[in-house]
C-alpha positions in Angstrom: -178.2 -26.0 -11.3 -179.3 -24.2 -14.2 -177.8 -21.6 -16.1 -179.5 -18.2 -15.9 -176.8 -15.5 -17.1 -174.2 -16.0 -19.6 -171.1 -13.7 -20.1 -169.2 -13.5 -23.2 -165.7 -12.7 -24.0 -165.5 -10.5 -27.3 -162.4 -11.0 -29.3 -162.0 -14.5 -29.8 -165.8 -15.3 -29.1 -167.6 -12.4 -30.6 -165.0 -11.5 -33.3 -162.1 -12.9 -34.8 -158.6 -11.7 -34.5 -155.3 -11.6 -35.9 -153.0 -10.4 -33.7 -149.8 -11.4 -36.8 -152.1 -8.3 -39.0 -151.2 -5.7 -36.5 -147.5 -6.8 -36.4 -147.0 -7.1 -39.9 -148.9 -3.3 -40.0 -145.6 -2.4 -37.7 -143.1 -3.5 -40.1 -144.5 -1.5 -43.1 -144.3 1.7 -40.7 -140.6 0.5 -40.3 -140.2 -1.3 -37.3 -136.6 -2.7 -37.3 -136.7 -5.3 -34.7 -139.5 -7.2 -34.9 -138.9 -9.4 -31.8 -140.3 -5.8 -30.1 -143.6 -6.4 -31.2 -143.7 -9.9 -29.2 -141.7 -9.1 -25.9 -142.9 -9.0 -22.6 -142.4 -5.1 -22.4 -144.8 -5.1 -25.2 -147.1 -7.2 -23.7 -147.0 -4.9 -20.6 -147.4 -1.7 -22.5 -150.8 -2.9 -23.8 -151.6 -4.3 -20.6 -151.6 -0.7 -19.4 -153.6 0.6 -22.1 -156.3 -2.7 -21.6 -156.4 -1.5 -17.9 -157.0 2.4 -19.2 -154.0 3.7 -17.2 -152.4 5.0 -20.7 -154.4 7.5 -22.4 -154.7 7.2 -26.4 -152.5 9.6 -26.8 -149.6 8.3 -24.5 -150.3 4.9 -26.0 -149.1 6.0 -29.2 -146.3 8.0 -28.5 -145.3 4.9 -25.8 -145.4 3.0 -29.3 -143.7 5.1 -31.5 -140.8 5.5 -28.6 -140.8 1.9 -28.1 -140.7 0.3 -31.5 -138.7 3.0 -32.7 -141.2 4.2 -35.6 -142.4 7.5 -36.8 -145.6 7.6 -37.6 -149.0 9.7 -37.5 -151.8 9.2 -35.0 -153.9 7.8 -37.8 -151.4 5.1 -39.2 -151.1 3.8 -35.0 -154.5 3.4 -35.0 -154.8 1.7 -38.7 -151.9 -0.6 -37.5 -153.6 -1.1 -34.1 -156.9 -1.8 -35.4 -155.6 -4.3 -38.1 -155.7 -7.3 -35.9 -159.7 -6.8 -35.4 -162.5 -8.2 -38.0 -165.6 -6.9 -38.0 -168.7 -8.3 -35.9 -170.1 -11.3 -37.6 -173.9 -10.5 -38.5 -174.6 -14.2 -37.9 -173.0 -13.7 -34.2 -174.7 -10.7 -33.5 -178.1 -12.3 -34.6 -177.3 -15.2 -32.4 -176.4 -12.6 -29.1 -180.2 -11.6 -29.9 -181.6 -14.9 -29.6 -179.4 -15.8 -26.5 -181.1 -12.3 -25.1 -184.3 -13.6 -25.0 -183.4 -16.6 -22.7 -181.0 -15.3 -20.5 -178.9 -12.3 -18.8 -176.3 -11.6 -20.8 -172.9 -9.7 -20.3 -170.2 -8.8 -22.2 -167.0 -8.9 -20.1 -164.0 -7.6 -22.8 -160.1 -6.9 -22.3 -159.9 -3.9 -24.4 -159.0 -0.2 -25.1 -160.3 3.2 -26.5 -158.9 2.9 -29.6 -160.2 -0.7 -30.4 -163.5 0.7 -28.5 -164.1 3.2 -30.5 -163.9 1.1 -33.9 -166.3 -1.9 -32.8 -169.0 0.7 -31.4 -168.4 2.4 -34.6 -168.9 -0.8 -36.5 -172.1 -1.8 -34.5 -174.0 1.5 -34.8 -173.5 1.6 -39.1 -174.2 -2.3 -39.6 -176.5 -3.1 -37.1 -178.2 0.2 -35.4 -177.1 0.0 -31.8 -175.7 3.0 -30.3 -173.6 1.1 -27.9 -172.7 -2.5 -26.7 -175.5 -1.9 -23.4 -177.9 -1.8 -26.2 -177.2 -5.0 -27.5 -176.5 -7.3 -24.3 -177.9 -6.3 -20.1 -174.6 -4.8 -19.7 -171.1 -4.3 -21.3 -168.0 -4.2 -19.3 -164.6 -2.9 -20.7 -161.2 -3.4 -19.0 -160.3 0.3 -20.0 -163.2 1.6 -18.2 -163.0 -0.7 -14.8 -159.3 -0.2 -14.9 -159.4 -3.6 -13.8 -158.3 -6.8 -16.9 -158.9 -10.8 -16.8 -157.4 -12.9 -15.4 -157.3 -10.5 -12.1 -160.3 -12.1 -9.9 -161.6 -8.3 -8.9 -162.7 -8.1 -12.4 -165.1 -11.0 -12.1 -166.2 -10.1 -8.8 -166.7 -6.5 -9.9 -169.7 -8.1 -12.1 -170.8 -10.4 -9.9 -171.8 -8.1 -7.2 -172.4 -5.3 -9.7 -174.9 -7.9 -11.0 -175.8 -9.8 -8.3 -174.9 -12.6 -10.1 -174.5 -16.1 -8.3 -171.6 -17.9 -10.1 -173.2 -21.4 -10.4 -175.7 -20.0 -12.1 -173.7 -17.9 -14.5 -171.6 -19.4 -17.3 -168.6 -17.5 -18.8 -167.6 -18.0 -22.4 -163.9 -17.1 -23.1 -161.1 -18.2 -25.7 -158.4 -18.4 -23.3 -157.6 -20.6 -20.8 -155.9 -18.3 -18.4 -159.1 -16.3 -18.5 -161.5 -19.5 -17.8 -159.5 -20.7 -15.1 -159.8 -17.3 -12.7 -163.3 -17.5 -13.5 -163.5 -21.4 -12.0 -161.6 -20.5 -9.1 -164.5 -17.9 -8.3 -167.3 -20.6 -8.4 -168.5 -19.8 -12.3 -169.5 -22.2 -14.5 -167.2 -22.0 -17.7 -166.9 -22.9 -21.8 -163.7 -22.5 -23.0 -164.4 -21.6 -26.5 -161.6 -23.2 -29.0 -160.7 -22.7 -32.9 -162.4 -23.6 -35.2 -165.4 -23.7 -33.0 -167.8 -20.7 -33.3 -170.9 -19.7 -30.8 -173.3 -20.9 -33.2 -172.0 -24.6 -32.3 -172.7 -24.1 -28.5 -176.7 -22.3 -28.9 -179.3 -23.3 -30.9 -182.3 -21.7 -31.0 -181.3 -19.4 -28.3 -180.3 -21.9 -25.8 -177.3 -23.4 -24.6 -176.6 -26.3 -26.2 -173.3 -27.8 -24.4 -172.8 -31.5 -25.2 
């Protein structure tokens, strides 16, 4: 069936991320046990922040307690944001071209601290006020209080935008997110390193081989 809609993931698809860079910054802030930053408890803390259960202030305080560090809000934000790279101009141009041929959406597991940083990047470097200007609609987990790979987040965008899953391609870098979308009938494509979105689009059109 012809693809009419494309849902993009953000981190790992549109921007590059390296979680080790944030761990390195936490070490500089005095974390004594580095294994804490990779523990299931730490991952759960992040998950709740991504779902909007924790506000930024609560998240910072929980980080201080869990990692046993004494750091200012700005130091924590800088360390937390270290994993994010800038939005590549080439990829943004690709998105703009794709939008000419498809309905495009953004579906991202993200949090308020990261969101503020890359919205600022989007505004200062590319002149977009928000992601809803670049995409037909952008959805973020902290705003929806849902996160991938929970089926409800895919159902939400499906019903909100009246999407036919069989006519909709979901692009993500994580297999668990891809598999969840497949179960709901979406067409899917897992973007694996070193592949980039330039490898699957040509002149704004899908070029999957």
